[in-house]
C-alpha positions as MATLAB code, in Angstrom:
seq = 'XXXXXXXXXXXXXXXXXXXXXXXXXXXXXXXXXXXXXXXXXXXXXXXXXXXXXXXXXXXXXXXXXXXXXXXXXXXXXXXXXXXXXXXXXXXXXXXXXXXXXXXXXXXXXXXXXXXXXXXXXXXXXXXXXXXXXXXXXXXXXXXXXXXXXXXXXXXXXXXXXXXXXXXXXXXXXXXXXXXXXXXXXXXXXXXXXXXXXXXXXXXXXXXXXXXXXXXXXXXXXXXXXXXXXXXXXXXXXXXXXXXXXXXXXXXXXXXXXXXXXXXXXXXXXXXXXXXXXXXXXXXXXXXXXXXXXXXXXXXXXXXXXXXXXXXXXXXXXXXXXXXXXXXXXXXXXXXXXXXXXXXXXXXXXXXXXXXXXXXXXXXXXXXXXXXXXXXXXXXXXXXXX';
ca = [
      -0.040    0.155    0.281;
       1.025    3.869    0.000;
       2.339    4.931    2.940;
       5.277    7.674    4.395;
       7.566    8.590    2.979;
       4.839    8.306   -0.341;
       3.198   11.134   -1.631;
       0.133   10.411   -1.634;
      -3.856   11.079   -0.292;
      -3.790    6.899    0.249;
      -0.637    7.276    2.567;
      -2.116   10.556    4.653;
      -5.437    8.471    5.095;
      -3.713    5.532    6.252;
      -0.939    7.894    8.916;
      -4.632    9.185   10.284;
      -6.099    5.833   10.312;
      -3.343    4.247   12.458;
      -3.002    6.852   14.590;
      -6.972    7.064   15.302;
      -6.754    2.915   15.972;
      -3.638    3.261   18.306;
      -5.445    5.839   20.456;
      -8.730    3.550   20.544;
      -6.000    0.612   22.140;
      -6.078   -1.271   19.134;
      -2.860   -3.023   17.828;
      -1.771   -2.683   14.346;
       0.488   -4.736   12.120;
       1.314   -2.886    8.970;
       2.818   -4.540    5.824;
       4.005   -1.960    3.209;
       7.082   -2.039    0.225;
      10.328   -1.549    1.614;
      12.251    1.405   -0.576;
      15.050   -1.561   -1.258;
      15.501   -4.856   -2.089;
      15.453   -6.096    1.851;
      12.707   -6.908    4.221;
      12.454   -5.987    7.353;
      10.784   -5.679   10.773;
      10.020   -2.931   12.876;
       8.563   -2.395   16.061;
       7.372    1.450   15.618;
       5.250    1.031   19.037;
       3.979   -1.134   21.728;
       0.405   -1.377   19.176;
       2.194   -0.854   15.677;
       4.572   -2.806   13.708;
       5.604   -2.308   10.536;
       7.125   -5.210    8.142;
       8.882   -3.243    5.334;
       8.694   -6.349    2.129;
      11.438   -6.221   -0.068;
      10.634   -3.899   -3.694;
      12.001   -2.064   -6.280;
      11.488    1.375   -7.602;
       8.000    1.700  -10.009;
       9.549    2.450  -13.547;
       6.558    4.154  -14.266;
       5.969    5.981  -11.024;
       9.084    7.684   -9.287;
       9.154    7.423   -5.456;
       6.804    4.229   -5.388;
       7.982    0.688   -5.131;
       6.601   -2.384   -6.194;
       6.864   -6.060   -4.022;
       9.585   -8.487   -5.378;
       8.547  -12.300   -4.778;
       6.962  -11.498   -1.491;
       3.954  -14.014   -1.273;
       5.776  -16.245    0.973;
       6.783  -13.837    2.956;
       2.979  -12.428    3.531;
       1.759  -15.832    4.172;
       4.106  -16.121    6.790;
       3.235  -12.761    8.513;
      -0.450  -13.293    8.237;
      -0.209  -16.991    9.580;
       1.792  -15.629   12.613;
       0.397  -12.488   13.707;
      -3.023  -13.791   12.771;
      -4.866  -10.434   12.446;
      -8.693  -10.394   13.249;
      -9.301   -8.405   10.046;
      -7.506   -7.264    7.203;
      -7.513   -3.616    5.134;
      -6.309   -3.209    2.391;
      -5.941    0.546    0.415;
      -5.489   -0.665   -3.142;
      -6.023   -3.775   -5.299;
      -1.929   -3.895   -6.014;
       0.274   -6.884   -5.780;
       1.219   -6.262   -2.231;
      -2.562   -6.263   -1.465;
      -3.231   -9.460   -3.235;
      -0.842  -11.422   -1.401;
      -2.306  -10.300    1.631;
      -5.781  -11.019    0.188;
      -4.753  -14.458   -0.701;
      -3.269  -15.165    2.902;
      -5.903  -13.777    4.596;
      -8.809  -15.736    3.065;
      -6.662  -18.917    3.754;
      -6.492  -18.189    7.470;
     -10.597  -17.209    7.237;
     -10.112  -13.643    8.105;
     -12.123  -11.105    6.538;
     -10.902   -8.424    4.473;
     -12.433   -5.121    3.620;
     -10.323   -3.093    0.586;
     -10.869    0.746    0.485;
     -10.739    2.406   -2.826;
      -8.997    5.330   -3.470;
      -8.269    5.131   -7.105;
     -10.276    5.655  -10.036;
      -8.469    3.669  -13.430;
      -7.458    6.565  -14.810;
      -4.941    7.046  -12.302;
      -2.982    3.668  -13.618;
      -3.687    4.456  -17.330;
      -2.455    8.159  -17.463;
       0.930    6.554  -16.894;
       0.940    4.050  -20.133;
       1.431    5.527  -23.524;
      -1.721    6.498  -25.322;
      -1.681    4.042  -27.877;
      -2.632    1.209  -25.227;
      -4.634    3.137  -22.906;
      -8.110    1.894  -24.511;
      -6.835   -1.340  -25.293;
      -5.656   -2.055  -21.669;
      -8.935   -0.642  -19.787;
     -11.171   -3.473  -20.051;
      -8.454   -5.708  -18.441;
      -8.081   -3.301  -15.472;
     -11.721   -2.601  -15.023;
     -11.841   -6.735  -14.744;
      -8.644   -7.117  -12.626;
     -10.316   -4.250  -10.256;
     -13.580   -6.080  -10.500;
     -12.636   -9.509   -9.462;
     -10.046   -8.587   -6.565;
     -13.048   -6.407   -5.144;
     -15.281   -9.162   -5.410;
     -13.279  -11.492   -3.053;
     -13.392   -8.842   -0.537;
     -15.983   -8.714    2.651;
     -16.513   -4.945    1.903;
     -15.402   -2.279   -0.255;
     -15.347    0.968    0.682;
     -16.062    4.239   -1.224;
     -14.655    7.679   -0.340;
     -17.495    9.375   -1.790;
     -20.969    8.448   -3.091;
     -19.417    9.014   -6.536;
     -16.616    6.569   -6.430;
     -19.559    4.043   -4.595;
     -21.999    4.691   -7.971;
     -18.974    4.105  -10.123;
     -17.914    0.446   -8.606;
     -21.458   -0.798   -8.502;
     -21.225   -0.004  -12.326;
     -18.194   -1.669  -13.194;
     -19.615   -4.707  -11.799;
     -18.641   -4.835   -7.843;
     -21.446   -6.875   -6.085;
     -19.757   -6.786   -2.438;
     -21.375   -4.503   -0.200;
     -19.940   -1.262   -0.948;
     -19.748    1.900    2.109;
     -19.481    5.268    1.475;
     -17.211    6.870    4.097;
     -15.245    9.736    3.944;
     -11.339   10.049    4.830;
     -12.483   12.513    6.746;
     -10.793   15.890    7.872;
      -9.517   17.573   11.311;
     -11.492   20.526   11.352;
     -10.013   21.690   14.285;
      -6.212   21.837   13.557;
      -7.310   23.348    9.911;
      -9.210   26.144   11.554;
      -6.158   27.829   13.555;
      -4.420   30.968   13.231;
      -1.001   31.581   12.684;
       1.326   34.615   11.992;
       0.778   35.609    7.706;
       3.470   38.368    7.872;
       5.839   35.289    9.173;
       4.572   32.737    6.683;
       5.098   35.039    3.946;
       8.363   36.161    4.755;
       9.329   32.438    5.086;
       8.062   31.214    1.469;
       9.607   34.866   -0.104;
       5.693   35.482   -1.030;
       4.238   38.947   -1.770;
       1.732   41.160   -0.120;
      -0.824   40.435   -3.513;
      -3.774   37.758   -3.096;
      -2.467   34.376   -2.931;
      -4.013   31.549   -5.012;
      -3.236   28.144   -3.648;
      -2.638   24.309   -4.384;
      -1.718   21.576   -2.532;
      -1.395   17.642   -3.913;
       1.008   15.877   -6.107;
       2.634   17.511   -8.884;
       1.708   14.490  -11.356;
       0.116   14.202  -15.131;
      -3.239   13.076  -13.470;
      -3.499   16.383  -11.671;
      -3.827   18.979  -14.352;
      -1.498   21.173  -12.495;
      -0.530   23.312  -15.979;
      -3.813   23.907  -16.564;
      -4.261   26.052  -13.361;
      -0.402   27.507  -14.201;
      -1.771   28.450  -17.751;
      -5.260   30.360  -15.950;
      -2.970   32.064  -13.268;
      -0.794   33.561  -16.146;
      -3.595   35.038  -17.671;
      -5.336   36.651  -14.422;
      -1.985   37.920  -13.454;
      -2.062   40.011  -16.729;
      -4.828   42.053  -14.799;
      -4.733   41.487  -11.412;
      -1.564   41.371   -8.831;
      -1.548   37.952   -7.496;
       0.517   35.183   -6.753;
       0.338   31.219   -7.339;
       1.845   28.956   -4.098;
       2.123   25.379   -5.639;
       2.612   22.767   -2.161;
       4.096   19.115   -3.292;
       6.112   16.945   -5.274;
       5.975   15.154   -7.672;
       7.083   13.287  -10.922;
       5.947   16.529  -13.334;
       7.802   19.173  -10.684;
      10.914   19.600  -13.010;
       9.006   19.491  -15.795;
       6.646   22.315  -14.510;
       9.268   24.492  -13.306;
      11.291   24.523  -16.713;
       8.240   25.262  -18.619;
       6.985   28.174  -16.220;
      10.244   29.875  -15.223;
       9.252   32.919  -16.471;
       6.791   33.425  -14.123;
       8.853   31.749  -11.276;
      11.624   34.609  -12.374;
       9.057   37.364  -12.123;
       8.660   35.970   -8.182;
       4.825   35.127   -9.025;
       4.728   31.285   -9.057;
       6.233   29.501   -6.130;
       6.843   26.002   -4.991;
       7.442   24.520   -1.618;
       8.191   20.968   -2.517;
       6.086   18.321   -0.304;
       5.414   19.633    3.526;
       5.183   16.812    5.727;
       1.352   16.653    6.889;
       1.811   16.873   10.090;
       3.745   19.653    9.717;
       2.206   22.611   11.586;
       4.023   24.762    8.031;
       0.816   23.020    6.161;
      -2.044   24.196    8.182;
       0.184   27.889    7.570;
      -0.006   27.974    4.029;
      -3.867   26.765    3.942;
      -4.175   30.258    6.186;
      -2.563   32.914    4.047;
      -4.385   31.489    0.438;
      -7.138   33.609   -0.775;
      -8.234   30.815   -3.191;
      -7.353   27.417   -3.139;
      -7.641   25.249   -6.963;
      -8.459   21.602   -7.290;
      -7.486   21.605  -11.210;
      -7.912   17.605  -11.162;
     -10.932   16.147  -12.685;
     -10.332   12.252  -11.312;
     -10.482   13.016   -7.664;
     -12.020    9.989   -5.719;
     -12.415   12.756   -2.989;
      -9.595   15.053   -2.404;
      -8.461   15.580    1.056;
      -6.071   18.743    0.389;
     -10.125   20.167   -0.650;
     -11.406   19.430    2.501;
      -8.022   20.809    4.283;
      -8.758   24.146    2.458;
     -12.542   24.123    3.271;
     -11.783   23.499    6.619;
      -9.399   26.331    6.646;
     -12.583   28.496    5.537;
     -11.086   29.436    2.176;
     -12.754   29.486   -0.969;
     -12.421   26.283   -3.484;
     -12.410   26.400   -7.449;
     -12.498   23.091   -8.239;
     -12.998   21.021  -11.630;
     -16.421   19.919  -12.184;
     -15.327   15.947  -12.342;
     -14.996   13.275  -10.394;
     -16.107   13.325   -6.643;
     -15.237   16.813   -6.218;
     -19.159   18.322   -6.963;
     -19.863   16.589   -3.778;
     -17.701   19.243   -1.529;
     -17.549   21.920   -3.905;
     -21.408   23.213   -4.251;
     -21.257   25.615   -7.306;
     -21.778   29.247   -5.739;
     -22.317   28.001   -2.031;
     -18.944   27.203   -1.098;
     -17.006   28.155   -4.521;
     -17.035   27.871   -8.151;
     -16.713   24.615  -10.414;
     -14.987   24.557  -13.908;
     -15.020   22.824  -17.059;
     -12.147   20.079  -16.575;
      -9.158   21.149  -18.701;
     -10.727   24.302  -19.768;
      -8.283   27.146  -18.793;
     -10.519   29.982  -20.153;
     -13.083   28.646  -17.698;
     -10.838   28.555  -14.727;
      -9.781   32.155  -15.716;
     -13.048   33.418  -14.957;
     -13.683   31.742  -12.358;
     -10.038   32.726  -10.674;
     -10.962   36.356  -11.541;
     -14.419   36.376   -9.985;
     -13.263   35.340   -6.953;
      -9.674   37.291   -6.801;
     -11.657   40.534   -7.529;
     -14.131   40.147   -4.845;
     -13.107   39.258   -1.219;
     -16.772   39.358    0.292;
     -17.653   36.512   -1.966;
     -14.461   34.402   -0.916;
     -14.870   35.330    2.416;
     -19.425   34.209    2.292;
     -17.877   30.667    0.325;
     -15.123   30.101    2.798;
     -17.846   30.183    5.753;
     -20.353   27.808    3.994;
     -17.220   25.690    3.131;
     -15.945   25.294    6.584;
     -20.216   24.607    7.696;
     -20.318   22.108    4.353;
     -17.059   19.874    5.336;
     -18.265   19.800    9.401;
     -20.034   16.320    8.347;
     -16.481   14.840    7.235;
     -14.901   15.587   10.906;
     -11.716   13.304   10.940;
     -12.644   11.590   14.422;
     -16.332   10.846   13.323;
     -15.060    9.688    9.896;
     -12.333    7.264   11.440;
     -14.841    5.959   13.886;
     -17.246    4.989   11.180;
     -14.140    2.835   10.179;
     -13.561    0.824   13.762;
     -17.651    0.551   13.277;
     -17.254   -1.576    9.675;
     -14.411   -3.395   11.201;
     -16.796   -4.444   13.788;
     -19.829   -5.402   11.509;
     -17.589   -7.256    8.937;
     -15.946   -9.235   11.901;
     -19.198  -10.061   13.246;
     -20.858  -11.026   10.163;
     -17.783  -12.711    9.085;
     -17.988  -15.274   11.876;
     -21.532  -15.407   11.711;
     -21.518  -17.211    8.254;
     -19.139  -19.914    9.271;
];
C-alpha cells in the first residue's frame, strides 16, 4: 500500500487511520513495500509493527515501489500474527498477496478504493490505454468481489464501482479532515516572509504534481489572471512533473509570481499555515475520488475552485462554497479565478459556507465509522462460518 514517505492522499489517510486506531487501543500490523531489496521488521510502538517487504522502484512512477517475490513472506506474516481483520487500500500486488493469505486463514478483508482507472492508465503510452482499460477494469472488479466489503470515500466512487460490476457491499465513508487543526490562526506575515511571498492575493494548490493532477491547467489560467490583477500562485507538493513544470513556467518563477515549496509533511504546522495565508484554493484535477486537500482548504474556511469532475462536486457546491469549472478548460478557470480574486466578500462568504459543509467530514467521526465497519464485518464473517 501507499505509506509514508510516499506522497499521496492514500498515505495521508492510512497514517491518520493508524493514529486513530492506536489511540483506541487496537494493535496494528502494517505491511508495506520497502524502499530497497531487503525485508525488515520494525517495532514502531507497543501497538504498531511494520513489515517492510523487499521491493524495487516502480519504473512508471518515481518514488513508489513494487514488491518482489514476497508471497511466501506475506503468508508467514498473516499466519504468525493472525489478525482479526485485514484492511487493504488498493488492488495491487501487495494487497493481493495479503488478501490471498487472509482468505486461507479465514480472516475477513476490507478494501478501500482510493483511485480511478485513469490513475493507472495515465502512466501508460496513449496508444495502449483504451486497449488495456477493459483488462484493468476486470482485474479490479475481480479483486474487490473477493473481499468482504468495499469502502468508497465518496458517493461518486460507490456508484462507479457498482456500475463496474462490484457485487460485494459498497460502503461510503469519508476519509475525514481534522477541522479543529486546520481552522487555526498563524501569523501571516511570518509565513509570507518564510516563503518569500509578496503582499498580493495568493492562489493555492496542495497535492501531487503529476500528470493526473492537471497543475499546468491551473498555472496557465493563473498566468492570464495576473496580466490584469496582481496575484501569486503557491504550489505545495512534489511529483514526477515538478521539474518539467518548473522549466516550462520559468518566466513566472523569475517574475516572483509562481512559488514552489516542495512537499510539506502532513503533520507539520507549516501545512496548516499555507492554507491560512491563501485567498483562494484551486483543485484542477478531475479524477479525485474525494480530495483530502480540498477538505483541508474548506476546514481552513477558504473558497474553493474545483474541476467539475470526479467526486469534487460532492464537496464544492457551485456558488455556495466555491466555483466549479469545466475540466481542462483554461478559459473557464481563468474566469472563476478573476471572479474570486476581485471579490474579497464573496471569498469570505464561500469560505464560511465551506467550513459549514465540511463539518460532516470531521476526522474522528469518519475514522470511528471505520472501527464500526471492522466490528460489523468481523461479526458477519463469524456468523457466516
